[in-house]
PDB file of N, CA, C and O in Angstrom:
ATOM      1  N   THR A   1      12.151  -4.522  16.083  1.00  0.00           N
ATOM      2  CA  THR A   1      11.829  -5.187  17.416  1.00  0.00           C
ATOM      3  C   THR A   1      10.229  -5.639  17.257  1.00  0.00           C
ATOM      4  O   THR A   1       9.313  -4.868  16.972  1.00  0.00           O
ATOM      5  N   ASN A   2      10.116  -7.000  17.496  1.00  0.00           N
ATOM      6  CA  ASN A   2       8.682  -7.507  17.456  1.00  0.00           C
ATOM      7  C   ASN A   2       7.944  -7.067  18.581  1.00  0.00           C
ATOM      8  O   ASN A   2       8.450  -6.787  19.667  1.00  0.00           O
ATOM      9  N   VAL A   3       6.679  -7.008  18.289  1.00  0.00           N
ATOM     10  CA  VAL A   3       5.755  -6.619  19.373  1.00  0.00           C
ATOM     11  C   VAL A   3       5.076  -8.030  19.912  1.00  0.00           C
ATOM     12  O   VAL A   3       4.624  -8.846  19.109  1.00  0.00           O
ATOM     13  N   TRP A   4       5.046  -8.229  21.241  1.00  0.00           N
ATOM     14  CA  TRP A   4       4.554  -9.463  21.594  1.00  0.00           C
ATOM     15  C   TRP A   4       3.788  -9.299  22.851  1.00  0.00           C
ATOM     16  O   TRP A   4       4.015  -8.280  23.503  1.00  0.00           O
ATOM     17  N   GLN A   5       2.883 -10.181  23.306  1.00  0.00           N
ATOM     18  CA  GLN A   5       2.084 -10.200  24.566  1.00  0.00           C
ATOM     19  C   GLN A   5       3.032 -10.433  25.760  1.00  0.00           C
ATOM     20  O   GLN A   5       3.974 -11.216  25.644  1.00  0.00           O
ATOM     21  N   TYR A   6       2.814  -9.813  26.822  1.00  0.00           N
ATOM     22  CA  TYR A   6       3.511 -10.105  28.092  1.00  0.00           C
ATOM     23  C   TYR A   6       2.795  -9.550  29.228  1.00  0.00           C
ATOM     24  O   TYR A   6       2.087  -8.552  29.089  1.00  0.00           O
ATOM     25  N   ALA A   7       2.944 -10.165  30.392  1.00  0.00           N
ATOM     26  CA  ALA A   7       2.155  -9.749  31.565  1.00  0.00           C
ATOM     27  C   ALA A   7       2.577  -8.271  31.997  1.00  0.00           C
ATOM     28  O   ALA A   7       3.746  -7.889  31.951  1.00  0.00           O
ATOM     29  N   PRO A   8       1.557  -7.512  32.402  1.00  0.00           N
ATOM     30  CA  PRO A   8       1.893  -6.198  32.698  1.00  0.00           C
ATOM     31  C   PRO A   8       3.053  -5.920  33.784  1.00  0.00           C
ATOM     32  O   PRO A   8       3.130  -6.583  34.818  1.00  0.00           O
ATOM     33  N   ASN A   9       3.823  -5.027  33.503  1.00  0.00           N
ATOM     34  CA  ASN A   9       5.077  -4.818  34.390  1.00  0.00           C
ATOM     35  C   ASN A   9       5.360  -3.361  34.575  1.00  0.00           C
ATOM     36  O   ASN A   9       6.374  -3.016  35.184  1.00  0.00           O
ATOM     37  N   ASN A  10       4.455  -2.419  34.045  1.00  0.00           N
ATOM     38  CA  ASN A  10       4.671  -1.012  34.259  1.00  0.00           C
ATOM     39  C   ASN A  10       6.060  -0.435  33.711  1.00  0.00           C
ATOM     40  O   ASN A  10       6.556   0.600  34.158  1.00  0.00           O
ATOM     41  N   THR A  11       6.603  -1.159  32.759  1.00  0.00           N
ATOM     42  CA  THR A  11       7.812  -0.553  32.082  1.00  0.00           C
ATOM     43  C   THR A  11       7.471   0.202  30.972  1.00  0.00           C
ATOM     44  O   THR A  11       6.366   0.010  30.465  1.00  0.00           O
ATOM     45  N   ASP A  12       8.316   1.126  30.451  1.00  0.00           N
ATOM     46  CA  ASP A  12       7.978   1.914  29.204  1.00  0.00           C
ATOM     47  C   ASP A  12       7.955   1.213  28.102  1.00  0.00           C
ATOM     48  O   ASP A  12       7.527   1.739  27.074  1.00  0.00           O
ATOM     49  N   ALA A  13       8.411  -0.110  28.107  1.00  0.00           N
ATOM     50  CA  ALA A  13       8.189  -1.046  26.857  1.00  0.00           C
ATOM     51  C   ALA A  13       6.813  -1.382  26.739  1.00  0.00           C
ATOM     52  O   ALA A  13       6.439  -1.909  25.691  1.00  0.00           O
ATOM     53  N   GLN A  14       5.912  -1.133  27.755  1.00  0.00           N
ATOM     54  CA  GLN A  14       4.449  -1.415  27.571  1.00  0.00           C
ATOM     55  C   GLN A  14       3.637  -0.141  27.507  1.00  0.00           C
ATOM     56  O   GLN A  14       2.421  -0.190  27.694  1.00  0.00           O
ATOM     57  N   LYS A  15       4.283   1.044  27.240  1.00  0.00           N
ATOM     58  CA  LYS A  15       3.541   2.321  27.277  1.00  0.00           C
ATOM     59  C   LYS A  15       3.745   2.826  25.776  1.00  0.00           C
ATOM     60  O   LYS A  15       4.809   2.745  25.163  1.00  0.00           O
ATOM     61  N   TRP A  16       2.575   3.350  25.292  1.00  0.00           N
ATOM     62  CA  TRP A  16       2.607   3.886  23.887  1.00  0.00           C
ATOM     63  C   TRP A  16       1.955   5.308  23.844  1.00  0.00           C
ATOM     64  O   TRP A  16       1.087   5.666  24.639  1.00  0.00           O
ATOM     65  N   TYR A  17       2.412   6.008  22.931  1.00  0.00           N
ATOM     66  CA  TYR A  17       1.818   7.418  22.685  1.00  0.00           C
ATOM     67  C   TYR A  17       0.853   7.073  21.430  1.00  0.00           C
ATOM     68  O   TYR A  17       1.250   6.384  20.491  1.00  0.00           O
ATOM     69  N   ILE A  18      -0.321   7.564  21.497  1.00  0.00           N
ATOM     70  CA  ILE A  18      -1.294   7.577  20.408  1.00  0.00           C
ATOM     71  C   ILE A  18      -1.403   8.861  19.841  1.00  0.00           C
ATOM     72  O   ILE A  18      -1.833   9.796  20.517  1.00  0.00           O
ATOM     73  N   ILE A  19      -1.023   9.017  18.555  1.00  0.00           N
ATOM     74  CA  ILE A  19      -0.770  10.372  18.010  1.00  0.00           C
ATOM     75  C   ILE A  19      -1.710  10.581  16.771  1.00  0.00           C
ATOM     76  O   ILE A  19      -1.503   9.848  15.804  1.00  0.00           O
ATOM     77  N   PRO A  20      -2.654  11.443  16.702  1.00  0.00           N
ATOM     78  CA  PRO A  20      -3.477  11.597  15.466  1.00  0.00           C
ATOM     79  C   PRO A  20      -2.607  12.008  14.346  1.00  0.00           C
ATOM     80  O   PRO A  20      -1.669  12.795  14.478  1.00  0.00           O
ATOM     81  N   CYS A  21      -2.939  11.468  13.290  1.00  0.00           N
ATOM     82  CA  CYS A  21      -2.272  11.744  11.957  1.00  0.00           C
ATOM     83  C   CYS A  21      -3.223  12.139  10.861  1.00  0.00           C
ATOM     84  O   CYS A  21      -2.788  12.182   9.710  1.00  0.00           O
ATOM     85  N   GLY A  22      -4.427  12.418  11.097  1.00  0.00           N
ATOM     86  CA  GLY A  22      -5.441  12.938  10.357  1.00  0.00           C
ATOM     87  C   GLY A  22      -6.434  11.874   9.801  1.00  0.00           C
ATOM     88  O   GLY A  22      -6.101  10.689   9.758  1.00  0.00           O
ATOM     89  N   ASN A  23      -7.655  12.302   9.374  1.00  0.00           N
ATOM     90  CA  ASN A  23      -8.655  11.399   8.955  1.00  0.00           C
ATOM     91  C   ASN A  23      -9.080  10.240   9.700  1.00  0.00           C
ATOM     92  O   ASN A  23      -9.470   9.206   9.157  1.00  0.00           O
ATOM     93  N   GLY A  24      -9.004  10.415  10.955  1.00  0.00           N
ATOM     94  CA  GLY A  24      -9.371   9.351  12.018  1.00  0.00           C
ATOM     95  C   GLY A  24      -8.232   8.150  12.127  1.00  0.00           C
ATOM     96  O   GLY A  24      -8.459   7.045  12.619  1.00  0.00           O
ATOM     97  N   TYR A  25      -7.112   8.527  11.638  1.00  0.00           N
ATOM     98  CA  TYR A  25      -5.985   7.523  11.732  1.00  0.00           C
ATOM     99  C   TYR A  25      -4.927   7.980  12.789  1.00  0.00           C
ATOM    100  O   TYR A  25      -4.701   9.178  12.960  1.00  0.00           O
ATOM    101  N   TYR A  26      -4.286   7.005  13.492  1.00  0.00           N
ATOM    102  CA  TYR A  26      -3.347   7.330  14.491  1.00  0.00           C
ATOM    103  C   TYR A  26      -2.017   6.637  14.326  1.00  0.00           C
ATOM    104  O   TYR A  26      -1.979   5.551  13.748  1.00  0.00           O
ATOM    105  N   MET A  27      -0.927   7.198  14.799  1.00  0.00           N
ATOM    106  CA  MET A  27       0.331   6.500  14.912  1.00  0.00           C
ATOM    107  C   MET A  27       0.331   6.073  16.332  1.00  0.00           C
ATOM    108  O   MET A  27      -0.240   6.694  17.228  1.00  0.00           O
ATOM    109  N   VAL A  28       1.073   4.864  16.502  1.00  0.00           N
ATOM    110  CA  VAL A  28       1.258   4.262  17.788  1.00  0.00           C
ATOM    111  C   VAL A  28       2.729   4.174  18.045  1.00  0.00           C
ATOM    112  O   VAL A  28       3.443   3.392  17.416  1.00  0.00           O
ATOM    113  N   VAL A  29       3.155   4.931  18.918  1.00  0.00           N
ATOM    114  CA  VAL A  29       4.598   5.175  19.188  1.00  0.00           C
ATOM    115  C   VAL A  29       5.053   4.651  20.596  1.00  0.00           C
ATOM    116  O   VAL A  29       4.516   5.018  21.641  1.00  0.00           O
ATOM    117  N   SER A  30       6.136   3.723  20.524  1.00  0.00           N
ATOM    118  CA  SER A  30       6.558   3.236  21.690  1.00  0.00           C
ATOM    119  C   SER A  30       7.357   4.193  22.578  1.00  0.00           C
ATOM    120  O   SER A  30       8.278   4.856  22.099  1.00  0.00           O
ATOM    121  N   LYS A  31       7.003   4.273  23.906  1.00  0.00           N
ATOM    122  CA  LYS A  31       7.621   5.228  24.852  1.00  0.00           C
ATOM    123  C   LYS A  31       9.065   4.917  25.062  1.00  0.00           C
ATOM    124  O   LYS A  31       9.893   5.809  25.247  1.00  0.00           O
ATOM    125  N   CYS A  32       9.371   3.618  25.032  1.00  0.00           N
ATOM    126  CA  CYS A  32      10.781   3.138  25.406  1.00  0.00           C
ATOM    127  C   CYS A  32      11.752   3.417  24.288  1.00  0.00           C
ATOM    128  O   CYS A  32      12.928   3.655  24.565  1.00  0.00           O
ATOM    129  N   ASN A  33      11.349   3.401  23.099  1.00  0.00           N
ATOM    130  CA  ASN A  33      12.386   3.670  22.078  1.00  0.00           C
ATOM    131  C   ASN A  33      11.849   4.631  20.939  1.00  0.00           C
ATOM    132  O   ASN A  33      12.624   4.855  20.009  1.00  0.00           O
ATOM    133  N   MET A  34      10.664   5.188  20.922  1.00  0.00           N
ATOM    134  CA  MET A  34      10.146   6.166  20.108  1.00  0.00           C
ATOM    135  C   MET A  34      10.033   5.625  18.633  1.00  0.00           C
ATOM    136  O   MET A  34      10.067   6.377  17.659  1.00  0.00           O
ATOM    137  N   LEU A  35       9.894   4.238  18.550  1.00  0.00           N
ATOM    138  CA  LEU A  35       9.718   3.656  17.198  1.00  0.00           C
ATOM    139  C   LEU A  35       8.112   3.508  17.031  1.00  0.00           C
ATOM    140  O   LEU A  35       7.336   3.428  17.983  1.00  0.00           O
ATOM    141  N   ASN A  36       7.782   3.488  15.808  1.00  0.00           N
ATOM    142  CA  ASN A  36       6.341   3.274  15.420  1.00  0.00           C
ATOM    143  C   ASN A  36       5.966   1.953  15.348  1.00  0.00           C
ATOM    144  O   ASN A  36       6.791   1.122  14.970  1.00  0.00           O
ATOM    145  N   LEU A  37       4.716   1.593  15.688  1.00  0.00           N
ATOM    146  CA  LEU A  37       4.026   0.368  15.536  1.00  0.00           C
ATOM    147  C   LEU A  37       4.018   0.245  13.942  1.00  0.00           C
ATOM    148  O   LEU A  37       3.768   1.238  13.258  1.00  0.00           O
ATOM    149  N   ASP A  38       4.280  -0.913  13.407  1.00  0.00           N
ATOM    150  CA  ASP A  38       4.567  -0.990  11.918  1.00  0.00           C
ATOM    151  C   ASP A  38       4.039  -2.412  11.557  1.00  0.00           C
ATOM    152  O   ASP A  38       4.387  -3.391  12.216  1.00  0.00           O
ATOM    153  N   VAL A  39       3.182  -2.501  10.485  1.00  0.00           N
ATOM    154  CA  VAL A  39       2.830  -3.836   9.920  1.00  0.00           C
ATOM    155  C   VAL A  39       3.846  -4.202   8.923  1.00  0.00           C
ATOM    156  O   VAL A  39       4.033  -3.568   7.885  1.00  0.00           O
ATOM    157  N   SER A  40       4.479  -5.226   9.273  1.00  0.00           N
ATOM    158  CA  SER A  40       5.596  -5.855   8.568  1.00  0.00           C
ATOM    159  C   SER A  40       5.306  -5.757   6.876  1.00  0.00           C
ATOM    160  O   SER A  40       4.260  -6.219   6.421  1.00  0.00           O
ATOM    161  N   CYS A  41       6.156  -5.221   6.137  1.00  0.00           N
ATOM    162  CA  CYS A  41       5.984  -5.230   4.658  1.00  0.00           C
ATOM    163  C   CYS A  41       4.683  -4.806   4.152  1.00  0.00           C
ATOM    164  O   CYS A  41       4.293  -5.263   3.078  1.00  0.00           O
ATOM    165  N   SER A  42       3.961  -3.967   4.824  1.00  0.00           N
ATOM    166  CA  SER A  42       2.633  -3.599   4.490  1.00  0.00           C
ATOM    167  C   SER A  42       1.662  -4.794   4.399  1.00  0.00           C
ATOM    168  O   SER A  42       0.652  -4.657   3.709  1.00  0.00           O
ATOM    169  N   GLY A  43       1.859  -5.788   4.951  1.00  0.00           N
ATOM    170  CA  GLY A  43       0.996  -6.984   4.842  1.00  0.00           C
ATOM    171  C   GLY A  43      -0.393  -6.782   5.237  1.00  0.00           C
ATOM    172  O   GLY A  43      -0.730  -5.980   6.108  1.00  0.00           O
ATOM    173  N   THR A  44      -1.267  -7.596   4.517  1.00  0.00           N
ATOM    174  CA  THR A  44      -2.723  -7.395   4.917  1.00  0.00           C
ATOM    175  C   THR A  44      -3.238  -8.853   5.243  1.00  0.00           C
ATOM    176  O   THR A  44      -4.436  -8.973   5.501  1.00  0.00           O
ATOM    177  N   ALA A  45      -2.483  -9.888   5.251  1.00  0.00           N
ATOM    178  CA  ALA A  45      -3.069 -11.193   5.744  1.00  0.00           C
ATOM    179  C   ALA A  45      -3.112 -11.450   7.132  1.00  0.00           C
ATOM    180  O   ALA A  45      -2.320 -10.930   7.918  1.00  0.00           O
ATOM    181  N   ASN A  46      -4.119 -12.329   7.505  1.00  0.00           N
ATOM    182  CA  ASN A  46      -4.096 -12.637   8.982  1.00  0.00           C
ATOM    183  C   ASN A  46      -2.705 -13.200   9.275  1.00  0.00           C
ATOM    184  O   ASN A  46      -2.056 -13.899   8.498  1.00  0.00           O
ATOM    185  N   GLY A  47      -2.319 -12.794  10.531  1.00  0.00           N
ATOM    186  CA  GLY A  47      -0.977 -13.411  10.975  1.00  0.00           C
ATOM    187  C   GLY A  47       0.271 -12.530  10.630  1.00  0.00           C
ATOM    188  O   GLY A  47       1.394 -12.799  11.058  1.00  0.00           O
ATOM    189  N   THR A  48       0.006 -11.502   9.856  1.00  0.00           N
ATOM    190  CA  THR A  48       1.180 -10.574   9.425  1.00  0.00           C
ATOM    191  C   THR A  48       1.866  -9.998  10.761  1.00  0.00           C
ATOM    192  O   THR A  48       1.227  -9.524  11.700  1.00  0.00           O
ATOM    193  N   ASN A  49       3.220 -10.109  10.702  1.00  0.00           N
ATOM    194  CA  ASN A  49       3.889  -9.590  11.815  1.00  0.00           C
ATOM    195  C   ASN A  49       3.738  -8.032  12.096  1.00  0.00           C
ATOM    196  O   ASN A  49       3.675  -7.202  11.189  1.00  0.00           O
ATOM    197  N   ILE A  50       3.691  -7.755  13.317  1.00  0.00           N
ATOM    198  CA  ILE A  50       3.698  -6.408  13.805  1.00  0.00           C
ATOM    199  C   ILE A  50       4.993  -6.183  14.603  1.00  0.00           C
ATOM    200  O   ILE A  50       5.367  -6.977  15.466  1.00  0.00           O
ATOM    201  N   HIS A  51       5.659  -5.066  14.274  1.00  0.00           N
ATOM    202  CA  HIS A  51       6.913  -4.740  14.884  1.00  0.00           C
ATOM    203  C   HIS A  51       7.022  -3.276  15.126  1.00  0.00           C
ATOM    204  O   HIS A  51       6.128  -2.533  14.719  1.00  0.00           O
ATOM    205  N   CYS A  52       8.088  -2.796  15.781  1.00  0.00           N
ATOM    206  CA  CYS A  52       8.472  -1.306  15.895  1.00  0.00           C
ATOM    207  C   CYS A  52       9.352  -1.024  14.823  1.00  0.00           C
ATOM    208  O   CYS A  52      10.185  -1.876  14.513  1.00  0.00           O
ATOM    209  N   TRP A  53       9.288   0.023  14.231  1.00  0.00           N
ATOM    210  CA  TRP A  53      10.136   0.541  13.101  1.00  0.00           C
ATOM    211  C   TRP A  53      10.268   1.984  13.096  1.00  0.00           C
ATOM    212  O   TRP A  53       9.389   2.685  13.597  1.00  0.00           O
ATOM    213  N   THR A  54      11.312   2.475  12.562  1.00  0.00           N
ATOM    214  CA  THR A  54      11.656   4.048  12.444  1.00  0.00           C
ATOM    215  C   THR A  54      10.384   4.519  11.607  1.00  0.00           C
ATOM    216  O   THR A  54       9.834   3.862  10.723  1.00  0.00           O
ATOM    217  N   TYR A  55      10.025   5.790  12.062  1.00  0.00           N
ATOM    218  CA  TYR A  55       8.932   6.404  11.245  1.00  0.00           C
ATOM    219  C   TYR A  55       9.222   6.621   9.813  1.00  0.00           C
ATOM    220  O   TYR A  55      10.309   7.090   9.477  1.00  0.00           O
ATOM    221  N   ASN A  56       8.307   6.304   8.942  1.00  0.00           N
ATOM    222  CA  ASN A  56       8.610   6.424   7.502  1.00  0.00           C
ATOM    223  C   ASN A  56       7.448   6.995   6.738  1.00  0.00           C
ATOM    224  O   ASN A  56       7.497   7.163   5.519  1.00  0.00           O
ATOM    225  N   GLY A  57       6.323   7.313   7.533  1.00  0.00           N
ATOM    226  CA  GLY A  57       5.251   8.002   6.877  1.00  0.00           C
ATOM    227  C   GLY A  57       4.295   7.204   5.928  1.00  0.00           C
ATOM    228  O   GLY A  57       3.404   7.721   5.254  1.00  0.00           O
ATOM    229  N   CYS A  58       4.604   5.876   5.969  1.00  0.00           N
ATOM    230  CA  CYS A  58       3.748   5.029   5.135  1.00  0.00           C
ATOM    231  C   CYS A  58       2.438   4.513   5.752  1.00  0.00           C
ATOM    232  O   CYS A  58       2.316   4.572   6.976  1.00  0.00           O
ATOM    233  N   ASP A  59       1.511   4.042   5.039  1.00  0.00           N
ATOM    234  CA  ASP A  59       0.267   3.723   5.484  1.00  0.00           C
ATOM    235  C   ASP A  59       0.397   2.466   6.494  1.00  0.00           C
ATOM    236  O   ASP A  59      -0.482   2.267   7.332  1.00  0.00           O
ATOM    237  N   ASN A  60       1.386   1.733   6.396  1.00  0.00           N
ATOM    238  CA  ASN A  60       1.462   0.520   7.322  1.00  0.00           C
ATOM    239  C   ASN A  60       1.900   0.909   8.808  1.00  0.00           C
ATOM    240  O   ASN A  60       2.130   0.068   9.677  1.00  0.00           O
ATOM    241  N   GLN A  61       1.987   2.309   8.993  1.00  0.00           N
ATOM    242  CA  GLN A  61       2.225   2.813  10.372  1.00  0.00           C
ATOM    243  C   GLN A  61       1.025   3.627  10.795  1.00  0.00           C
ATOM    244  O   GLN A  61       1.070   4.333  11.802  1.00  0.00           O
ATOM    245  N   ARG A  62      -0.022   3.535  10.051  1.00  0.00           N
ATOM    246  CA  ARG A  62      -1.245   4.382  10.505  1.00  0.00           C
ATOM    247  C   ARG A  62      -2.387   3.355  10.951  1.00  0.00           C
ATOM    248  O   ARG A  62      -2.504   2.298  10.330  1.00  0.00           O
ATOM    249  N   PHE A  63      -3.165   3.636  11.945  1.00  0.00           N
ATOM    250  CA  PHE A  63      -4.022   2.703  12.535  1.00  0.00           C
ATOM    251  C   PHE A  63      -5.302   3.516  12.836  1.00  0.00           C
ATOM    252  O   PHE A  63      -5.265   4.680  13.234  1.00  0.00           O
ATOM    253  N   ARG A  64      -6.459   2.806  12.612  1.00  0.00           N
ATOM    254  CA  ARG A  64      -7.748   3.371  12.957  1.00  0.00           C
ATOM    255  C   ARG A  64      -8.368   2.591  14.009  1.00  0.00           C
ATOM    256  O   ARG A  64      -8.300   1.363  13.958  1.00  0.00           O
ATOM    257  N   VAL A  65      -9.035   3.249  15.068  1.00  0.00           N
ATOM    258  CA  VAL A  65      -9.722   2.517  16.053  1.00  0.00           C
ATOM    259  C   VAL A  65     -11.252   2.665  15.813  1.00  0.00           C
ATOM    260  O   VAL A  65     -11.838   3.747  15.812  1.00  0.00           O
ATOM    261  N   ASP A  66     -11.799   1.512  15.618  1.00  0.00           N
ATOM    262  CA  ASP A  66     -13.288   1.405  15.355  1.00  0.00           C
ATOM    263  C   ASP A  66     -14.055   0.859  16.628  1.00  0.00           C
ATOM    264  O   ASP A  66     -13.567  -0.074  17.265  1.00  0.00           O
ATOM    265  N   LYS A  67     -15.139   1.383  16.963  1.00  0.00           N
ATOM    266  CA  LYS A  67     -15.936   0.849  17.975  1.00  0.00           C
ATOM    267  C   LYS A  67     -16.737  -0.331  17.438  1.00  0.00           C
ATOM    268  O   LYS A  67     -17.371  -0.238  16.387  1.00  0.00           O
ATOM    269  N   VAL A  68     -16.705  -1.367  18.122  1.00  0.00           N
ATOM    270  CA  VAL A  68     -17.471  -2.745  17.766  1.00  0.00           C
ATOM    271  C   VAL A  68     -18.354  -3.006  18.884  1.00  0.00           C
ATOM    272  O   VAL A  68     -18.177  -2.502  19.993  1.00  0.00           O
ATOM    273  N   GLY A  69     -19.401  -3.870  18.568  1.00  0.00           N
ATOM    274  CA  GLY A  69     -20.308  -4.348  19.504  1.00  0.00           C
ATOM    275  C   GLY A  69     -21.442  -3.456  19.805  1.00  0.00           C
ATOM    276  O   GLY A  69     -22.296  -3.797  20.624  1.00  0.00           O
TER     277      GLY A  69
END
């Protein structure tokens, strides 16, 4: 399932669990289907697709939040 922008509607499709997985990284898991946020094919280029995928323990399902500004 692709992830895309949409106006807020308070459904579970727009709610996420942020789960620590160590070393400052997090998994982002959809409340509506319990699938992980996943960078398609472990891509690193700008514009790489982001979708929901079954947990697989790979780095493309781990995210770090950095303070900017």
